[in-house]
C-alpha positions in Angstrom: 24.3 -1.4 15.2 22.5 -3.8 17.5 22.1 -7.3 16.4 18.6 -7.3 17.8 16.0 -7.1 15.1 12.2 -7.1 15.5 9.3 -7.1 13.1 6.3 -4.8 13.5 4.3 -7.9 14.4 6.7 -9.0 17.1 6.9 -5.5 18.5 3.1 -5.3 18.8 3.1 -8.7 20.6 5.7 -7.5 23.0 4.0 -4.4 24.1 2.0 -4.6 27.4 -1.7 -5.0 27.6 -1.9 -1.6 29.2 -0.6 -0.1 25.9 3.1 0.7 26.1 3.9 3.9 24.2 7.4 2.7 23.4 7.7 0.1 20.6 10.6 -1.8 22.2 10.2 -3.9 25.4 12.2 -2.6 28.3 14.2 -5.8 28.6 15.5 -5.5 25.0 16.3 -1.8 25.4 18.2 -2.4 28.6 20.2 -5.2 27.1 21.2 -3.2 24.0 21.7 0.2 25.6 19.7 3.4 25.2 21.6 4.6 22.1 21.4 1.3 20.2 20.1 1.3 16.6 17.9 -1.6 15.9 17.1 -3.0 12.4 13.3 -3.0 11.8 11.0 -5.0 9.5 7.5 -4.0 8.7 5.1 -7.0 8.9 1.4 -6.5 9.8 -0.7 -9.4 10.8 -3.2 -10.8 8.2 -6.0 -10.1 10.7 -5.2 -6.3 10.6 -5.7 -6.3 6.8 -8.9 -8.4 7.0 -10.3 -6.0 9.6 -9.4 -3.0 7.4 -11.3 -4.5 4.4 -14.3 -5.5 6.6 -14.6 -1.9 7.8 -14.2 -0.5 4.3 -17.0 -2.7 3.0 -19.2 -1.7 6.0 -18.9 2.0 5.4 -22.0 4.0 6.2 -22.2 6.6 3.5 -23.6 10.1 3.9 -25.9 11.9 1.4 -24.3 13.4 -1.7 -23.0 16.9 -1.4 -25.5 19.7 -2.4 -23.2 21.5 -4.7 -21.4 20.5 -8.0 -17.9 21.3 -6.7 -15.7 20.6 -3.7 -16.8 23.7 -1.6 -18.6 21.4 0.8 -15.6 19.1 1.1 -14.5 15.8 -0.6 -17.2 14.6 -3.0 -19.1 11.4 -2.4 -18.1 10.1 -5.9 -14.4 10.5 -5.0 -14.7 8.5 -1.8 -16.8 5.7 -3.5 -14.2 5.5 -6.3 -11.5 5.2 -3.6 -13.3 2.4 -1.8 -13.8 0.6 -5.1 -10.0 0.6 -5.7 -9.2 0.0 -2.0 -10.8 -3.5 -2.3 -7.9 -4.4 -4.7 -5.1 -2.5 -3.0 -2.2 -4.8 -2.2 -0.6 -3.7 1.1 1.9 -6.5 1.0 3.5 -4.8 -2.1 3.9 -1.7 0.0 5.5 -3.6 2.8 7.9 -5.2 0.3 8.9 -1.7 -1.1 9.4 -0.4 2.5 11.4 -3.5 3.5 13.5 -3.2 0.4 15.3 -0.3 2.0 17.0 -0.4 5.4 14.7 0.5 8.3 15.8 1.2 11.9 14.6 2.3 15.3 16.5 4.1 18.0 15.5 5.8 21.2 16.0 9.5 21.4 14.8 11.7 24.3 12.8 8.8 25.7 11.0 8.0 22.5 11.5 5.4 19.8 12.3 7.0 16.5 11.9 5.1 13.2 13.9 6.0 10.2 15.0 4.8 6.8 18.8 5.0 6.2 20.1 4.4 2.7 23.8 5.0 2.1 25.0 5.7 -1.4 27.6 3.4 -2.8 29.7 6.6 -3.1 31.4 7.0 0.3 31.9 10.8 -0.2 28.2 11.3 -0.8 26.6 14.2 1.2 24.4 13.0 4.1 20.9 14.5 4.1 18.0 14.1 6.6 14.6 14.5 4.9 11.4 15.1 6.9 7.8 14.6 5.9 4.7 16.4 7.2 1.0 15.8 7.7 -0.9 14.0 6.1 2.3 12.6 4.7 4.7 9.9 5.8 7.9 8.1 4.7 5.8 6.9 1.7 6.3 10.4 0.2 10.1 10.0 0.0 10.3 6.5 -1.5 10.5 7.7 -5.1 13.5 10.0 -4.4 15.7 7.4 -2.7 17.1 5.9 -6.0 17.7 9.2 -7.8 19.5 10.8 -4.8 21.5 7.8 -3.6 22.4 6.5 -7.1 22.2 9.6 -9.3 24.2 8.0 -12.2 21.3 5.6 -12.8 18.9 8.6 -13.1 20.8 11.0 -15.3 23.0 12.6 -12.6 26.6 12.2 -11.7 28.4 10.6 -8.8 29.3 14.1 -7.5 25.6 14.6 -6.7 25.1 11.5 -4.5 23.5 11.7 -1.1 23.3 9.4 1.9 19.7 9.6 3.0 18.1 9.5 6.4 14.3 9.6 6.3 12.7 9.6 9.8 9.0 9.2 10.8 7.9 12.1 12.9 7.0 11.3 16.6 3.4 9.9 16.6 3.6 9.1 12.9 4.2 5.8 11.1 6.5 3.5 13.0 7.9 6.0 15.5 6.7 6.0 19.1 3.6 7.8 20.2 4.5 10.5 22.8 2.8 9.8 26.1 3.3 13.4 27.3 3.0 16.8 25.6 5.9 18.8 24.3 7.0 17.1 21.1 6.8 20.3 19.0 9.1 21.2 16.0 12.0 22.6 18.0 12.2 19.5 20.1 12.0 17.2 17.1 14.7 19.3 15.4 17.0 18.6 18.4 16.2 14.9 18.2 17.1 14.9 14.5 20.5 16.4 15.3 21.1 13.7 17.8 20.1 11.1 15.2 22.5 12.4 12.6 25.3 12.5 15.2 24.5 9.0 16.3 24.8 7.8 12.7 28.3 9.3 12.6 27.6 12.2 10.3 29.8 15.2 11.1 28.6 17.3 8.1 25.2 17.1 6.6 22.2 19.0 5.1 18.5 18.9 5.9 15.3 19.1 3.8 11.6 19.3 4.6 8.1 20.5 3.6 5.0 21.0 5.7 5.8 20.1 9.3 9.1 18.8 7.8 9.9 22.4 6.9 9.2 23.6 10.4 11.4 20.9 11.9 14.1 21.6 9.3 14.0 25.4 9.8 14.3 25.0 13.6 17.3 22.8 13.0 18.8 25.7 11.0 17.9 28.1 13.9 19.5 25.8 16.4 22.6 25.4 14.2 23.7 21.9 15.5 27.4 21.0 14.8 27.7 19.7 11.3 24.5 21.2 9.7 25.8 22.9 6.6 22.4 24.2 5.2 18.8 23.4 4.5 16.4 23.1 1.6 12.7 23.7 1.8 9.7 23.2 -0.5 7.3 25.0 1.8 9.3 28.0 3.1 8.4 30.3 5.9 8.9 33.7 4.2 5.7 35.7 4.7 6.5 39.3 5.8 5.0 40.5 9.0 2.9 43.1 7.3 1.4 40.5 5.0 0.6 38.2 7.9 -1.0 41.0 9.8 -3.2 42.0 6.9 -4.2 38.4 6.2 -5.2 37.8 9.9 -7.2 41.0 9.9 -9.1 40.2 6.7 -7.7 43.4 5.2 -7.1 44.0 1.5 -3.6 43.3 0.2 -1.0 46.1 0.8 -0.3 48.4 -2.1 2.8 47.9 -4.3 2.9 44.1 -4.4 4.6 42.6 -7.4 2.7 40.1 -9.6 4.4 37.1 -7.8 3.7 38.7 -4.4 0.1 39.3 -5.3 -0.2 35.7 -6.5 1.2 34.5 -3.1 -1.2 36.8 -1.3 -4.2 35.3 -3.2 -3.1 31.8 -2.4 -2.6 32.5 1.3 -5.9 34.4 1.5 -7.8 31.5 0.0 -6.1 29.0 2.3 -6.7 30.9 5.5 -10.4 31.5 4.5 -11.2 28.1 3.0 -8.6 25.5 3.9 -7.8 25.6 7.6 -10.7 23.6 9.0 -8.6 20.4 9.6 -5.8 22.4 11.2 -8.1 24.3 13.5 -9.6 21.1 14.9 -6.3 19.4 15.3 -4.8 22.5 16.9 -7.6 22.6 19.5 -9.2 19.2 19.9 -7.2 16.3 18.4 -8.4 13.8 20.8 -12.0 14.3 19.6 -11.2 12.7 16.3 -12.1 9.2 17.4 -14.0 8.6 14.1 -10.7 8.7 12.3 -9.4 5.8 14.4 -12.6 3.8 13.8 -13.4 4.4 10.1 -10.8 4.0 7.4 -13.0 5.9 4.9 -13.4 8.7 7.4 -9.6 8.8 7.9 -9.0 8.9 4.2 -11.5 11.7 3.6 -9.9 13.7 6.4 -6.4 13.2 5.0 -7.1 14.0 1.4 -8.9 17.3 2.2 -5.6 18.8 3.3 -5.5 21.6 0.7 -7.6 22.5 -2.3 -5.2 21.8 -5.1 -3.9 18.4 -3.8 -7.4 17.3 -3.0 -8.5 18.0 -6.6 -5.4 16.2 -7.9 -6.3 13.2 -5.8 -10.0 13.4 -7.0 -8.8 13.4 -10.6 -6.6 10.3 -9.9 -9.6 8.3 -8.6 -11.6 9.5 -11.6 -9.0 7.9 -13.9 -6.9 11.0 -14.7 -3.6 10.2 -13.1 -1.1 13.1 -12.9 1.7 13.0 -10.3 -0.1 10.6 -7.9 -1.7 7.3 -8.6 -4.6 5.6 -6.8 -2.1 3.2 -5.2 0.1 6.1 -4.1 -2.7 7.7 -2.2 -3.9 4.4 -0.6 -0.4 3.4 0.3 -0.2 6.4 2.5 -3.7 6.2 4.0 -3.3 2.5 4.7 0.0 3.2 6.6 -1.9 5.7 8.8 -4.7 3.2 9.4 -2.5 0.2 10.2 -0.2 2.1 12.6 -3.3 3.7 14.2 -1.7 7.1 14.1 -4.7 9.3 13.1 -4.9 11.0 16.5 -1.2 10.7 17.6 -0.2 12.5 14.4 -2.8 15.2 14.9 -1.4 16.0 18.3 1.6 17.6 16.7 -0.8 20.5 15.8 -1.9 20.8 19.4 1.7 20.7 20.7 2.7 23.4 18.3 -0.3 25.6 19.2 0.2 25.1 23.0 4.0 25.5 23.0 4.1 28.5 20.6 7.0 28.7 18.2 5.7 31.5 16.0 3.4 31.5 12.9 3.8 28.7 10.5 4.9 30.9 7.7 6.7 33.6 9.8 10.5 34.0 9.0 12.6 32.6 11.7 15.9 34.6 11.3 17.9 31.7 9.9 21.5 32.5 9.4 22.9 29.4 7.7 22.5 28.7 3.9 19.0 28.0 2.7 17.7 26.7 -0.7 14.1 27.2 -1.8 12.1 25.4 -4.4 8.8 27.2 -5.0 6.2 24.9 -6.5 3.1 26.4 -8.1 0.5 24.3 -6.3 1.9 24.6 -2.8 -0.2 26.3 -0.2 1.6 29.4 -1.5 4.3 29.8 -4.1 6.9 31.9 -2.2 8.2 34.8 -4.2 11.9 35.3 -4.6 11.6 38.8 -3.0 10.1 37.2 0.2 12.7 34.4 0.2 15.6 36.9 -0.1 14.3 38.9 2.9 13.6 35.7 5.0 16.9 34.0 4.5 20.2 35.9 4.9 22.1 33.3 3.0 19.8 32.2 0.1 22.0 29.9 -2.0 19.3 28.7 -4.4 15.8 29.8 -5.5 13.8 28.3 -8.2 10.2 29.0 -9.2 8.9 25.7 -10.7 6.1 25.2 -13.3 4.8 21.9 -12.0 4.2 20.3 -8.6 2.4 20.9 -5.4 2.3 20.2 -1.6 3.7 16.7 -1.9 6.5 17.6 -4.3 8.8 14.7 -3.7 5.9 12.3 -4.1 4.2 14.0 -7.1 7.3 15.1 -9.0 10.3 13.0 -7.9 12.5 13.8 -10.9 12.0 17.5 -10.6 12.4 17.4 -6.9 15.6 15.3 -7.0 17.2 17.6 -9.5 16.3 20.6 -7.3 18.1 19.0 -4.4 21.2 18.2 -6.5 21.4 21.7 -7.8 20.6 23.3 -4.4 23.3 21.7 -2.4 26.2 21.7 -4.9 27.6 24.9 -3.3 27.8 23.1 0.1 29.7 20.0 -1.0 
């Protein structure tokens, strides 16, 4: 690895006044070589944090919603409770947690890719690349690093150890912001295969949810050398006839099992009530200037991703913590704010919509081994029957009783055990 190491603050100072897309100055990249891997430290200026708190305190509030529930969106009380806690949120503690694990940046396909890379003390551990989604980030995976790289300290055995690679998606977190269109899930999947090869891994597995699932499934479709199998917590299993009926607003087909009918109901609710954010980002991501100007506006947009996780977050700020704490939520929102990635992250939706890769939940014809963990509060809890049809080599399926869209973040113990169990056949 390159001896050159830069902090986030130094990188920002080194970029041009015109706004360089790449995080690393050309001179440093040329000296180190295009495939160099650079250690990276997160260190935002105090002025950035002062500006954040000034903007939070200057929030111009709308009127209270007209209904007693969340059918009009995130409730005013939730956002005001969030702001009250935000005043005492300590970002420096988040930086310390992030910097406590090894962070790196390398250039792939012309773009700087940031990633966490934690090797287990067990040399024969199974390498795994884990990909987040929107509105997530590498913050989601911090809780699973210990259990997966050092399983003995968390009730597991050395035979279950993983080497972990946790990248930031292009346009997210500390990765570069693409200056041109085309960074869709298949292209990111190819970049991830390059990353694993560059790290020297000749056999590995991949995991993802949300956009991370799309990237991970396209890795499986592409079958790069060394990829043994994948695990998903938001699988693409919806049969064609189900997708067609949902799109047409038709009633559910006859003969659905109870699990299939439950999945239908969840999908029907999501498509009718929960796609507002995705529609806007699919079509007009650049219009979302307010998200780059108002931290409270950004936070509201992010936490209204899906009904069940939004209600979980609302309960947390009301003092009823379950799965996610107030700090968990603000750690993630603050990362988006400080990296100014509200719009660059949203463009992934536009890229996917304008470079079609199929429906988000459409089966992709994957031939390599696949493991599925079906969490009850995901956008839909994939039935075993759909998973068996979607994946020719389904090596693990488990219908969980607890957990939602941000499974690794909400239920790290359950999630870690799922990965240990899922990949044992491939070791």
